[in-house]
MDAnalysis code that builds the backbone (N, CA, C; Angstrom):
import MDAnalysis as mda
import numpy as np

u = mda.Universe.empty(204, n_residues=68, atom_resindex=np.repeat(np.arange(68), 3), trajectory=True)
u.add_TopologyAttr("name", ["N", "CA", "C"] * 68)
u.add_TopologyAttr("resid", np.arange(1, 69))
u.add_TopologyAttr("resname", ["MET", "ARG", "LYS", "ILE", "ARG", "ASP", "ILE", "LEU", "LEU", "THR", "LEU", "ASN", "PHE", "ARG", "ILE", "SER", "HIS", "ILE", "TYR", "ARG", "GLU", "GLY", "ASN", "MET", "CYS", "ALA", "ASP", "TRP", "LEU", "ALA", "ARG", "LYS", "GLY", "ALA", "HIS", "LEU", "VAL", "GLU", "TYR", "GLU", "GLU", "ILE", "ASP", "ILE", "LEU", "ASN", "LEU", "ASP", "ILE", "SER", "PHE", "LYS", "GLY", "MET", "ILE", "LEU", "VAL", "ASP", "LYS", "VAL", "ALA", "LEU", "PRO", "ASN", "PHE", "ARG", "HIS", "GLY"])
u.atoms.positions = np.array([
    [23.925, -73.568, -77.978],
    [23.474, -74.447, -76.932],
    [24.438, -75.622, -76.779],
    [24.913, -76.111, -77.888],
    [25.829, -77.249, -77.823],
    [27.109, -76.878, -77.072],
    [27.652, -75.678, -77.339],
    [28.862, -75.246, -76.641],
    [28.606, -75.127, -75.141],
    [27.471, -74.576, -74.801],
    [27.124, -74.441, -73.380],
    [27.018, -75.816, -72.738],
    [26.333, -76.733, -73.401],
    [26.176, -78.088, -72.879],
    [27.528, -78.769, -72.718],
    [28.426, -78.580, -73.679],
    [29.759, -79.172, -73.591],
    [30.546, -78.603, -72.412],
    [30.437, -77.306, -72.201],
    [31.125, -76.684, -71.062],
    [30.549, -77.205, -69.753],
    [29.231, -77.313, -69.681],
    [28.595, -77.799, -68.459],
    [29.026, -79.216, -68.115],
    [29.302, -80.030, -69.123],
    [29.744, -81.400, -68.875],
    [31.095, -81.444, -68.170],
    [31.887, -80.376, -68.293],
    [33.211, -80.353, -67.668],
    [33.167, -79.810, -66.238],
    [32.015, -79.314, -65.819],
    [31.895, -78.706, -64.495],
    [31.187, -79.632, -63.523],
    [31.527, -79.469, -62.273],
    [30.853, -80.201, -61.212],
    [29.865, -79.231, -60.558],
    [28.569, -79.400, -60.801],
    [27.576, -78.479, -60.281],
    [26.268, -79.204, -60.027],
    [25.409, -78.535, -59.299],
    [24.085, -79.078, -59.027],
    [23.076, -77.945, -59.136],
    [22.004, -78.183, -59.823],
    [20.936, -77.198, -59.963],
    [19.773, -77.651, -59.111],
    [19.247, -76.732, -58.335],
    [18.067, -77.061, -57.533],
    [17.098, -75.896, -57.581],
    [15.871, -76.170, -57.273],
    [14.829, -75.148, -57.261],
    [14.500, -74.783, -55.824],
    [14.388, -73.509, -55.581],
    [13.971, -73.019, -54.274],
    [12.758, -72.127, -54.502],
    [11.672, -72.429, -53.806],
    [10.505, -71.561, -53.907],
    [10.882, -70.172, -53.455],
    [10.231, -69.167, -54.021],
    [10.576, -67.787, -53.683],
    [10.448, -67.512, -52.194],
    [9.561, -68.225, -51.520],
    [9.430, -68.043, -50.075],
    [10.673, -68.544, -49.352],
    [11.417, -69.422, -49.985],
    [12.638, -69.962, -49.399],
    [13.798, -68.990, -49.438],
    [13.702, -67.973, -50.272],
    [14.730, -66.935, -50.335],
    [14.014, -65.592, -50.415],
    [13.478, -65.187, -49.277],
    [12.664, -63.971, -49.228],
    [13.446, -62.741, -49.678],
    [14.727, -62.676, -49.350],
    [15.526, -61.508, -49.730],
    [15.632, -61.384, -51.254],
    [15.939, -62.478, -51.912],
    [16.041, -62.455, -53.374],
    [14.690, -62.131, -54.002],
    [13.621, -62.670, -53.452],
    [12.276, -62.399, -53.962],
    [11.937, -60.925, -53.793],
    [12.245, -60.362, -52.636],
    [11.964, -58.947, -52.377],
    [12.729, -58.055, -53.360],
    [14.021, -58.366, -53.549],
    [14.840, -57.579, -54.475],
    [14.343, -57.703, -55.915],
    [13.944, -58.905, -56.309],
    [13.449, -59.116, -57.674],
    [12.159, -58.338, -57.908],
    [11.242, -58.395, -56.930],
    [9.986, -57.646, -57.080],
    [10.236, -56.141, -57.076],
    [11.138, -55.679, -56.231],
    [11.481, -54.253, -56.208],
    [12.073, -53.839, -57.552],
    [12.997, -54.629, -58.054],
    [13.619, -54.326, -59.339],
    [12.643, -54.334, -60.497],
    [11.653, -55.203, -60.431],
    [10.667, -55.291, -61.516],
    [9.808, -54.042, -61.602],
    [9.710, -53.300, -60.497],
    [8.859, -52.106, -60.484],
    [9.640, -50.801, -60.605],
    [10.965, -50.888, -60.702],
    [11.770, -49.672, -60.825],
    [11.633, -49.063, -62.208],
    [11.622, -47.758, -62.246],
    [11.570, -47.039, -63.513],
    [12.981, -46.642, -63.946],
    [13.834, -46.401, -62.956],
    [15.210, -46.036, -63.248],
    [16.136, -46.699, -62.238],
    [17.424, -46.550, -62.453],
    [18.433, -47.157, -61.588],
    [18.257, -46.669, -60.157],
    [18.387, -47.570, -59.217],
    [18.327, -47.207, -57.797],
    [19.362, -48.010, -57.050],
    [20.155, -47.326, -56.260],
    [21.138, -47.996, -55.422],
    [20.512, -48.232, -54.061],
    [20.735, -49.408, -53.511],
    [20.202, -49.709, -52.189],
    [21.290, -49.425, -51.170],
    [20.981, -48.505, -50.267],
    [21.916, -48.101, -49.228],
    [21.722, -49.001, -48.013],
    [22.735, -49.727, -47.656],
    [22.626, -50.691, -46.554],
    [22.286, -50.000, -45.227],
    [22.610, -48.732, -45.103],
    [22.309, -48.002, -43.871],
    [20.857, -47.539, -43.806],
    [20.172, -47.513, -44.936],
    [18.790, -47.047, -44.983],
    [17.869, -48.069, -45.643],
    [17.982, -49.320, -45.217],
    [17.165, -50.378, -45.806],
    [15.712, -50.285, -45.350],
    [14.827, -50.705, -46.205],
    [13.410, -50.824, -45.854],
    [13.296, -51.736, -44.634],
    [12.452, -51.369, -43.681],
    [12.340, -52.109, -42.417],
    [11.943, -53.573, -42.642],
    [11.062, -53.822, -43.609],
    [10.663, -55.211, -43.863],
    [11.825, -56.022, -44.449],
    [12.643, -55.358, -45.273],
    [13.799, -56.037, -45.853],
    [14.833, -56.339, -44.769],
    [15.020, -55.412, -43.826],
    [15.925, -55.659, -42.704],
    [15.502, -56.900, -41.926],
    [14.188, -57.031, -41.708],
    [13.676, -58.207, -41.002],
    [13.962, -59.487, -41.750],
    [13.790, -59.449, -43.068],
    [14.066, -60.636, -43.888],
    [15.534, -61.022, -43.804],
    [16.402, -60.025, -43.812],
    [17.844, -60.295, -43.725],
    [18.178, -60.941, -42.386],
    [17.580, -60.435, -41.317],
    [17.840, -61.015, -39.992],
    [17.363, -62.461, -39.909],
    [16.172, -62.739, -40.458],
    [15.648, -64.104, -40.466],
    [16.581, -65.012, -41.261],
    [17.057, -64.517, -42.403],
    [17.962, -65.289, -43.244],
    [19.299, -65.515, -42.525],
    [19.776, -64.492, -41.845],
    [21.075, -64.568, -41.169],
    [21.101, -65.642, -40.087],
    [20.016, -65.780, -39.347],
    [19.982, -66.786, -38.287],
    [19.460, -68.132, -38.779],
    [19.242, -68.223, -40.092],
    [18.842, -69.466, -40.759],
    [17.531, -70.047, -40.230],
    [16.581, -69.162, -39.928],
    [15.257, -69.646, -39.534],
    [14.522, -70.161, -40.762],
    [13.794, -71.241, -40.630],
    [13.059, -71.759, -41.784],
    [11.865, -70.868, -42.118],
    [11.522, -70.877, -43.377],
    [10.340, -70.149, -43.834],
    [9.451, -71.146, -44.547],
    [8.200, -71.200, -44.181],
    [7.287, -72.198, -44.723],
    [6.411, -71.600, -45.794],
    [6.215, -72.363, -46.838],
    [5.357, -71.946, -47.930],
    [3.910, -72.131, -47.522],
    [3.101, -71.097, -47.720],
    [1.679, -71.157, -47.384],
    [0.881, -71.491, -48.629],
    [-0.177, -72.247, -48.441],
    [-1.059, -72.484, -49.579],
    [-1.259, -73.848, -49.947],
])
């Protein structure tokens, strides 16, 4: 831990938290990966329709609001 902390002191970085709703694509991939039994490659030409929608929303930088 000390070595890691020393290395971090030499870097210019910022850590921030983003709610999972703020990065729907990463959340979708993480949940999909958590339920996989074996390796699966995601083919960009045959993406799940809901994932395609999330990518489009992310691409045009539309905001996503946290519910609750």
